[in-house]
PALUM-397751 format. One record per residue (C-alpha): residue in one letter; x, y, z. Coordinates in Angstrom, 3 decimals, padded with zeros to 6 digits, always signed. Layout:
PALUM-397751
{vodo A {X Y Z}}
...
//
This chain:
PALUM-397751
{vodo X {-053.364 -051.091 +018.423}}
{vodo X {-050.045 -052.294 +019.854}}
{vodo X {-048.391 -052.074 +016.426}}
{vodo X {-049.704 -048.546 +015.937}}
{vodo X {-048.358 -047.468 +019.287}}
{vodo X {-044.990 -049.076 +018.471}}
{vodo X {-044.747 -047.214 +015.199}}
{vodo X {-045.672 -043.964 +016.916}}
{vodo X {-043.042 -044.430 +019.566}}
{vodo X {-040.423 -045.216 +016.924}}
{vodo X {-041.335 -042.070 +015.020}}
{vodo X {-041.045 -039.951 +018.156}}
{vodo X {-037.675 -041.499 +018.937}}
{vodo X {-036.422 -040.808 +015.401}}
{vodo X {-037.600 -037.192 +015.587}}
{vodo X {-035.773 -036.752 +018.871}}
{vodo X {-032.575 -038.174 +017.387}}
{vodo X {-032.822 -035.903 +014.372}}
{vodo X {-033.309 -032.879 +016.619}}
{vodo X {-030.007 -033.762 +018.278}}
{vodo X {-028.026 -034.786 +015.205}}
{vodo X {-029.401 -032.096 +012.891}}
{vodo X {-027.726 -029.041 +014.492}}
{vodo X {-024.468 -030.927 +014.875}}
{vodo X {-024.409 -031.847 +011.188}}
{vodo X {-025.298 -028.311 +010.116}}
{vodo X {-022.566 -026.868 +012.317}}
{vodo X {-019.960 -028.770 +010.323}}
{vodo X {-020.898 -026.982 +007.098}}
{vodo X {-018.837 -023.906 +006.171}}
{vodo X {-020.699 -020.696 +006.951}}
{vodo X {-021.514 -018.318 +004.106}}
{vodo X {-021.036 -014.567 +004.498}}
{vodo X {-023.991 -012.480 +003.319}}
{vodo X {-022.789 -009.706 +001.011}}
{vodo X {-024.991 -006.913 -000.356}}
{vodo X {-024.638 -006.168 -004.047}}
{vodo X {-024.048 -002.494 -004.920}}
{vodo X {-024.805 -001.911 -008.587}}
{vodo X {-023.217 +000.885 -010.574}}
{vodo X {-025.652 +003.815 -010.699}}
{vodo X {-028.023 +002.455 -008.044}}
{vodo X {-028.694 +005.038 -005.299}}
{vodo X {-027.362 +004.286 -001.841}}
{vodo X {-029.952 +003.692 +000.870}}
{vodo X {-028.305 +005.876 +003.533}}
{vodo X {-025.314 +007.710 +002.020}}
{vodo X {-022.865 +009.931 +003.861}}
{vodo X {-022.827 +012.329 +000.905}}
{vodo X {-025.941 +013.369 -001.029}}
{vodo X {-025.529 +011.928 -004.498}}
{vodo X {-027.382 +014.884 -005.975}}
{vodo X {-024.302 +016.993 -005.215}}
{vodo X {-022.501 +015.247 -008.076}}
{vodo X {-019.336 +014.034 -006.406}}
{vodo X {-018.528 +011.491 -009.096}}
{vodo X {-019.133 +009.994 -012.491}}
{vodo X {-019.229 +006.203 -012.696}}
{vodo X {-018.222 +004.759 -016.046}}
{vodo X {-019.224 +001.450 -017.599}}
{vodo X {-016.533 -001.190 -017.966}}
{vodo X {-017.411 -003.133 -021.093}}
{vodo X {-017.105 -006.891 -021.448}}
{vodo X {-016.410 -009.574 -018.872}}
{vodo X {-014.405 -008.869 -015.693}}
{vodo X {-010.842 -007.959 -016.524}}
{vodo X {-008.847 -009.962 -013.989}}
{vodo X {-009.018 -013.402 -012.477}}
{vodo X {-010.818 -013.656 -009.160}}
{vodo X {-009.170 -013.867 -005.755}}
{vodo X {-006.880 -011.610 -003.762}}
{vodo X {-004.908 -008.896 -005.565}}
{vodo X {-002.357 -006.435 -004.212}}
{vodo X {-003.419 -002.808 -004.422}}
{vodo X {-000.407 -001.802 -006.522}}
{vodo X {-000.962 -004.396 -009.235}}
{vodo X {-000.733 -002.863 -012.729}}
{vodo X {-004.103 -002.976 -014.450}}
{vodo X {-006.055 -003.688 -011.264}}
{vodo X {-007.816 -000.337 -011.636}}
{vodo X {-008.949 +001.725 -014.570}}
{vodo X {-009.186 +005.429 -015.174}}
{vodo X {-010.050 +008.152 -017.622}}
{vodo X {-008.653 +011.587 -018.218}}
{vodo X {-011.709 +013.114 -016.635}}
{vodo X {-010.539 +014.988 -013.541}}
{vodo X {-014.079 +014.969 -012.112}}
{vodo X {-014.320 +011.165 -011.872}}
{vodo X {-014.156 +011.698 -008.124}}
{vodo X {-014.152 +015.262 -006.858}}
{vodo X {-012.076 +015.294 -003.681}}
{vodo X {-012.537 +019.036 -003.269}}
{vodo X {-016.332 +018.682 -003.008}}
{vodo X {-016.015 +015.809 -000.560}}
{vodo X {-013.572 +017.780 +001.573}}
{vodo X {-015.760 +020.875 +001.597}}
{vodo X {-018.764 +018.808 +002.670}}
{vodo X {-016.956 +017.044 +005.513}}
{vodo X {-015.329 +020.251 +006.785}}
{vodo X {-018.617 +022.154 +006.830}}
{vodo X {-019.628 +022.691 +010.505}}
{vodo X {-023.182 +021.691 +009.582}}
{vodo X {-021.900 +018.185 +008.783}}
{vodo X {-019.635 +017.867 +011.809}}
{vodo X {-021.308 +014.750 +013.225}}
{vodo X {-021.088 +012.939 +009.880}}
{vodo X {-017.474 +013.966 +009.512}}
{vodo X {-016.584 +012.563 +012.934}}
{vodo X {-018.152 +009.191 +012.131}}
{vodo X {-016.585 +009.168 +008.654}}
{vodo X {-013.138 +009.811 +010.115}}
{vodo X {-013.577 +007.171 +012.835}}
{vodo X {-014.174 +004.451 +010.233}}
{vodo X {-010.942 +005.389 +008.473}}
{vodo X {-008.918 +005.609 +011.669}}
{vodo X {-008.213 +009.334 +011.606}}
{vodo X {-009.352 +012.417 +013.497}}
{vodo X {-011.764 +014.965 +012.049}}
{vodo X {-008.991 +017.555 +011.907}}
{vodo X {-006.956 +015.178 +009.700}}
{vodo X {-009.551 +014.826 +006.937}}
{vodo X {-008.041 +017.484 +004.649}}
{vodo X {-004.548 +015.995 +004.697}}
{vodo X {-005.965 +012.490 +004.341}}
{vodo X {-007.937 +013.371 +001.201}}
{vodo X {-004.889 +014.899 -000.463}}
{vodo X {-003.163 +011.499 -000.487}}
{vodo X {-006.113 +009.639 -002.078}}
{vodo X {-006.297 +008.784 -005.772}}
{vodo X {-009.498 +008.365 -007.834}}
{vodo X {-009.730 +005.142 -009.879}}
{vodo X {-012.379 +002.896 -011.418}}
{vodo X {-012.906 -000.698 -010.346}}
{vodo X {-012.262 -003.140 -013.185}}
{vodo X {-013.669 -006.172 -011.363}}
{vodo X {-016.544 -006.630 -008.980}}
{vodo X {-014.798 -005.904 -005.682}}
{vodo X {-015.510 -006.964 -002.089}}
{vodo X {-015.315 -004.262 +000.595}}
{vodo X {-016.705 -003.397 +004.007}}
{vodo X {-019.072 -000.549 +003.227}}
{vodo X {-020.675 +001.899 +005.688}}
{vodo X {-024.057 +003.590 +005.599}}
{vodo X {-024.923 +006.594 +007.757}}
{vodo X {-027.985 +005.808 +009.881}}
{vodo X {-029.284 +007.618 +012.980}}
{vodo X {-026.022 +009.422 +013.553}}
{vodo X {-023.853 +006.303 +013.290}}
{vodo X {-021.721 +004.551 +010.696}}
{vodo X {-023.313 +001.154 +010.072}}
{vodo X {-020.988 -001.409 +008.528}}
{vodo X {-022.024 -004.046 +006.006}}
{vodo X {-020.152 -006.353 +003.638}}
{vodo X {-020.660 -005.296 +000.030}}
{vodo X {-019.780 -006.204 -003.532}}
{vodo X {-019.167 -003.109 -005.675}}
{vodo X {-019.816 -003.528 -009.383}}
{vodo X {-016.976 -002.934 -011.831}}
{vodo X {-017.019 +000.636 -013.129}}
{vodo X {-017.759 +002.224 -009.742}}
{vodo X {-015.385 +005.066 -008.914}}
{vodo X {-013.483 +004.830 -005.633}}
{vodo X {-010.700 +006.664 -003.868}}
{vodo X {-007.707 +004.484 -002.962}}
{vodo X {-005.089 +005.230 -000.324}}
{vodo X {-001.311 +005.135 -000.945}}
{vodo X {-001.344 +001.379 -000.172}}
{vodo X {-003.818 +000.728 -002.983}}
{vodo X {-006.828 -000.030 -000.778}}
{vodo X {-010.279 +001.400 -001.668}}
{vodo X {-011.311 +003.733 +001.176}}
{vodo X {-014.184 +005.819 -000.247}}
{vodo X {-017.051 +005.022 -002.600}}
{vodo X {-017.139 +008.227 -004.592}}
{vodo X {-020.831 +008.330 -005.587}}
{vodo X {-022.051 +008.516 -001.977}}
{vodo X {-018.944 +009.377 +000.037}}
{vodo X {-019.273 +006.197 +002.095}}
{vodo X {-016.035 +005.187 +003.842}}
{vodo X {-014.777 +001.709 +002.943}}
{vodo X {-012.826 -000.860 +004.910}}
{vodo X {-011.129 -004.097 +003.938}}
{vodo X {-013.314 -007.185 +003.438}}
{vodo X {-012.384 -009.479 +006.314}}
{vodo X {-013.448 -012.876 +004.941}}
{vodo X {-012.329 -015.296 +002.242}}
{vodo X {-013.512 -014.560 -001.273}}
{vodo X {-015.040 -018.030 -001.632}}
{vodo X {-017.134 -017.649 +001.532}}
{vodo X {-019.510 -015.045 +000.076}}
{vodo X {-023.192 -015.292 -000.753}}
{vodo X {-024.105 -012.180 -002.741}}
{vodo X {-027.598 -010.750 -002.258}}
{vodo X {-029.070 -008.863 -005.220}}
{vodo X {-032.029 -006.873 -003.908}}
{vodo X {-034.175 -003.896 -004.898}}
{vodo X {-032.479 -001.649 -007.446}}
{vodo X {-029.256 -003.575 -007.023}}
{vodo X {-030.276 -006.241 -009.514}}
{vodo X {-027.771 -008.788 -010.765}}
{vodo X {-025.708 -007.226 -013.549}}
{vodo X {-025.002 -009.163 -016.745}}
{vodo X {-021.239 -009.261 -016.275}}
{vodo X {-021.404 -010.749 -012.758}}
{vodo X {-019.188 -013.827 -012.434}}
{vodo X {-018.560 -015.175 -008.934}}
{vodo X {-015.253 -016.662 -010.133}}
{vodo X {-014.016 -013.183 -011.094}}
{vodo X {-014.840 -011.423 -007.810}}
{vodo X {-011.764 -009.827 -006.238}}
{vodo X {-010.608 -008.674 -002.848}}
{vodo X {-007.934 -005.974 -002.672}}
{vodo X {-005.134 -006.442 -000.193}}
{vodo X {-003.106 -003.304 +000.601}}
{vodo X {+000.612 -003.218 +000.035}}
{vodo X {+002.813 -003.720 +003.067}}
{vodo X {+003.424 -000.984 +005.632}}
{vodo X {+006.013 +001.475 +004.418}}
{vodo X {+005.703 +000.194 +000.857}}
{vodo X {+003.489 +002.919 -000.560}}
{vodo X {+002.619 +003.259 -004.225}}
{vodo X {+004.124 +006.184 -006.117}}
{vodo X {+002.150 +005.873 -009.343}}
{vodo X {-000.755 +003.683 -010.421}}
{vodo X {-000.672 +001.954 -013.789}}
{vodo X {-004.302 +002.171 -014.909}}
{vodo X {-006.173 +000.837 -017.907}}
{vodo X {-007.638 +003.692 -019.955}}
{vodo X {-011.309 +002.664 -020.060}}
{vodo X {-012.032 +005.154 -022.854}}
{vodo X {-009.114 +004.213 -025.086}}
{vodo X {-008.827 +000.545 -025.962}}
{vodo X {-005.399 -001.103 -025.539}}
{vodo X {-003.924 +001.943 -023.804}}
{vodo X {-002.935 +002.788 -020.273}}
{vodo X {-002.437 +005.698 -017.922}}
{vodo X {+000.177 +006.362 -015.276}}
{vodo X {-001.407 +008.348 -012.443}}
{vodo X {+000.639 +009.847 -009.582}}
{vodo X {-000.646 +009.138 -006.091}}
{vodo X {-002.862 +011.945 -004.817}}
{vodo X {-003.575 +013.437 -008.239}}
{vodo X {-007.070 +013.692 -009.758}}
{vodo X {-006.298 +012.583 -013.298}}
{vodo X {-005.058 +015.879 -014.697}}
{vodo X {-001.431 +014.791 -014.317}}
{vodo X {-001.775 +011.418 -016.076}}
{vodo X {+000.806 +010.354 -018.620}}
{vodo X {-000.010 +007.787 -021.318}}
{vodo X {+001.358 +004.266 -021.244}}
{vodo X {+002.152 +002.637 -024.606}}
{vodo X {+000.414 -000.616 -023.668}}
{vodo X {-002.594 -001.710 -021.669}}
{vodo X {-001.144 -002.651 -018.241}}
{vodo X {-003.917 -005.203 -017.773}}
{vodo X {-003.568 -006.819 -021.172}}
{vodo X {-001.507 -009.791 -019.981}}
{vodo X {-003.368 -010.123 -016.735}}
{vodo X {-003.314 -013.779 -015.883}}
{vodo X {-000.763 -015.221 -018.280}}
{vodo X {+001.313 -017.638 -016.294}}
{vodo X {-000.494 -016.893 -013.010}}
{vodo X {-002.587 -019.201 -010.866}}
{vodo X {-004.748 -018.710 -007.801}}
{vodo X {-003.440 -020.260 -004.597}}
{vodo X {-005.942 -022.853 -003.284}}
{vodo X {-007.060 -022.945 +000.346}}
{vodo X {-005.309 -025.838 +002.113}}
{vodo X {-005.298 -024.747 +005.760}}
{vodo X {-006.793 -027.428 +007.991}}
{vodo X {-006.097 -030.435 +005.760}}
{vodo X {-003.275 -032.955 +006.028}}
{vodo X {+000.075 -031.978 +004.578}}
{vodo X {-000.144 -034.885 +002.121}}
{vodo X {-003.513 -033.699 +000.798}}
{vodo X {-002.317 -030.083 +000.696}}
{vodo X {+000.733 -031.083 -001.305}}
{vodo X {-001.424 -032.916 -003.842}}
{vodo X {-003.785 -029.955 -004.228}}
{vodo X {-001.003 -027.412 -004.687}}
{vodo X {+001.122 -029.533 -006.994}}
{vodo X {-001.924 -030.178 -009.177}}
{vodo X {-001.901 -026.400 -009.836}}
{vodo X {+001.778 -026.516 -010.777}}
{vodo X {+002.912 -024.971 -007.496}}
{vodo X {+005.951 -026.071 -005.526}}
{vodo X {+005.628 -026.840 -001.810}}
{vodo X {+007.898 -026.223 +001.150}}
{vodo X {+007.029 -027.075 +004.743}}
{vodo X {+008.007 -025.875 +008.169}}
{vodo X {+006.882 -027.401 +011.468}}
{vodo X {+005.377 -025.725 +014.496}}
{vodo X {+004.206 -027.325 +017.778}}
{vodo X {+000.451 -027.410 +018.294}}
{vodo X {-001.468 -028.733 +021.287}}
{vodo X {-004.873 -028.411 +019.589}}
{vodo X {-004.235 -029.782 +016.099}}
{vodo X {-003.188 -033.262 +015.069}}
{vodo X {+000.350 -033.821 +013.756}}
{vodo X {+000.696 -033.324 +010.013}}
{vodo X {-002.186 -030.822 +009.760}}
{vodo X {-001.594 -027.575 +007.873}}
{vodo X {-001.808 -024.639 +010.306}}
{vodo X {-001.111 -021.857 +007.806}}
{vodo X {+000.080 -021.068 +004.303}}
{vodo X {+002.005 -018.348 +002.513}}
{vodo X {+000.972 -016.909 +000.079}}
{vodo X {-002.588 -016.852 +001.409}}
{vodo X {-005.481 -018.598 -000.267}}
{vodo X {-006.863 -016.612 -003.207}}
{vodo X {-003.664 -014.755 -004.062}}
{vodo X {-002.534 -015.045 -007.653}}
{vodo X {+001.081 -016.016 -008.098}}
{vodo X {+003.314 -016.960 -011.022}}
{vodo X {+003.068 -020.569 -012.143}}
{vodo X {+005.592 -022.823 -010.387}}
{vodo X {+005.779 -020.417 -007.432}}
{vodo X {+006.485 -021.909 -004.007}}
{vodo X {+003.858 -022.126 -001.279}}
{vodo X {+005.207 -022.527 +002.252}}
{vodo X {+003.056 -024.606 +004.593}}
{vodo X {+003.257 -024.409 +008.383}}
{vodo X {+002.522 -027.936 +009.620}}
{vodo X {+001.656 -029.129 +013.127}}
{vodo X {+004.562 -031.102 +014.562}}
{vodo X {+004.184 -034.195 +016.731}}
{vodo X {+004.615 -033.366 +020.396}}
{vodo X {+007.543 -035.179 +022.026}}
{vodo X {+006.501 -037.610 +024.821}}
{vodo X {+009.842 -039.287 +025.548}}
{vodo X {+012.141 -038.144 +028.344}}
{vodo X {+015.755 -037.411 +027.469}}
{vodo X {+017.964 -040.465 +027.990}}
{vodo X {+020.275 -040.348 +031.016}}
{vodo X {+023.950 -040.951 +030.432}}
{vodo X {+025.340 -044.165 +031.975}}
{vodo X {+027.777 -043.643 +034.856}}
{vodo X {+031.365 -043.314 +033.799}}
{vodo X {+033.449 -046.258 +035.008}}
{vodo X {+036.950 -045.682 +036.176}}
{vodo X {+039.501 -046.824 +033.681}}
{vodo X {+043.201 -046.857 +033.415}}
{vodo X {+044.638 -043.921 +031.554}}
{vodo X {+046.598 -044.837 +028.440}}
{vodo X {+050.253 -045.405 +029.238}}
{vodo X {+049.772 -045.642 +033.037}}
{vodo X {+050.923 -048.758 +034.930}}
{vodo X {+048.629 -050.348 +037.526}}
{vodo X {+049.976 -050.399 +041.075}}
{vodo X {+050.468 -053.753 +042.828}}
{vodo X {+049.222 -053.898 +046.413}}
{vodo X {+050.744 -055.902 +049.304}}
{vodo X {+048.196 -058.688 +048.881}}
{vodo X {+049.085 -059.197 +045.229}}
{vodo X {+046.098 -057.428 +043.695}}
{vodo X {+046.356 -054.434 +041.429}}
{vodo X {+044.854 -050.932 +041.618}}
{vodo X {+044.436 -048.435 +038.789}}
{vodo X {+047.319 -046.047 +038.404}}
{vodo X {+046.903 -042.369 +039.262}}
{vodo X {+045.620 -040.610 +036.085}}
{vodo X {+048.422 -038.087 +036.338}}
{vodo X {+050.998 -040.808 +036.659}}
{vodo X {+051.733 -040.019 +040.363}}
{vodo X {+051.759 -042.162 +043.430}}
{vodo X {+048.648 -044.112 +044.466}}
{vodo X {+046.265 -042.378 +046.814}}
{vodo X {+046.401 -043.536 +050.389}}
{vodo X {+043.348 -045.083 +052.044}}
{vodo X {+042.277 -044.981 +055.693}}
{vodo X {+043.282 -048.637 +056.123}}
{vodo X {+046.740 -048.364 +054.596}}
{vodo X {+047.741 -045.070 +056.107}}
{vodo X {+048.760 -041.865 +054.462}}
{vodo X {+052.031 -040.337 +053.311}}
{vodo X {+054.078 -038.695 +056.044}}
{vodo X {+055.679 -035.322 +055.799}}
{vodo X {+058.794 -036.858 +054.227}}
{vodo X {+056.827 -038.348 +051.372}}
{vodo X {+057.079 -041.980 +052.584}}
{vodo X {+054.128 -044.227 +052.976}}
{vodo X {+053.348 -045.070 +056.503}}
{vodo X {+051.783 -048.337 +057.671}}
{vodo X {+050.156 -049.549 +060.801}}
{vodo X {+052.330 -050.782 +063.658}}
//
């Protein structure tokens, strides 16, 4: 009986230890971001715009994803596709719907997501350009539920039509009118959920999922270089704000030489600078470092990187690492006191007792002391009587 009790106590002790250690161990694992798959042609659960109104026409994008995965700038040639069908995303219908007084509440919520006022919707839509996604693309999507815009992270299948703003960022999913925001997490942190009618599509490849980063402020796109999805090996140049009726043909497919000579920048933030250098150089990238004081991170740890993880850059490009510098703990050294010395060329003065005193730096007469007396008004040295 004693042995049985001992074993039972040991088991209870082990269970208690595991209950303490378990959460700590799990907390160290990188968190995954749940992302809802949105398949091309699947109806939205709670759309802003009734799909039966026919706002858009999604088109299939044949074959595997066009570009390499990771972060791409919104003005990249070949990032988006297009056709010469002006109704691929009908901005006029969307505008009429949102400006209808009957849809005022929806319009207010729609505008809030995009950072504009309801009265600005018309001018905002004029600057948007319809395009087709060529890769499965991460966005922050928004349903309309109970009078509110409800945000959720989503993966839009290639071939879905979207409206992009002058910085190249998708801002509207055309089929349902849902406003879109920028995906706020790393591409590699996603866990895509395929549910209901949004079943996993055959071309899905997690290594080819992209996130679109808008161009810098003030650096707006003038024309988009699109791949013509209905004409193999051809391209289209589409002016910003147009609907496709003003396209001009490009002699080559702007996405044909997509990744030649380009590599994805690995994530190295948080590791030692030595390890980061090895990782980056193994991809053929050059490394430069700059130091920055940090009271929370150990010396030699990478605090940041530029370009960011996931961006695709030319081979042999330079990645700049911001590294935590060692904090200084030593006090500045104090200068030793300056000893009096004889100026070059000056002759020491001999005193009455036979000792010598340093000469006056300016070469003048020695300075009188209280014991020896001072110079009188005639310039002679006086002594005691």
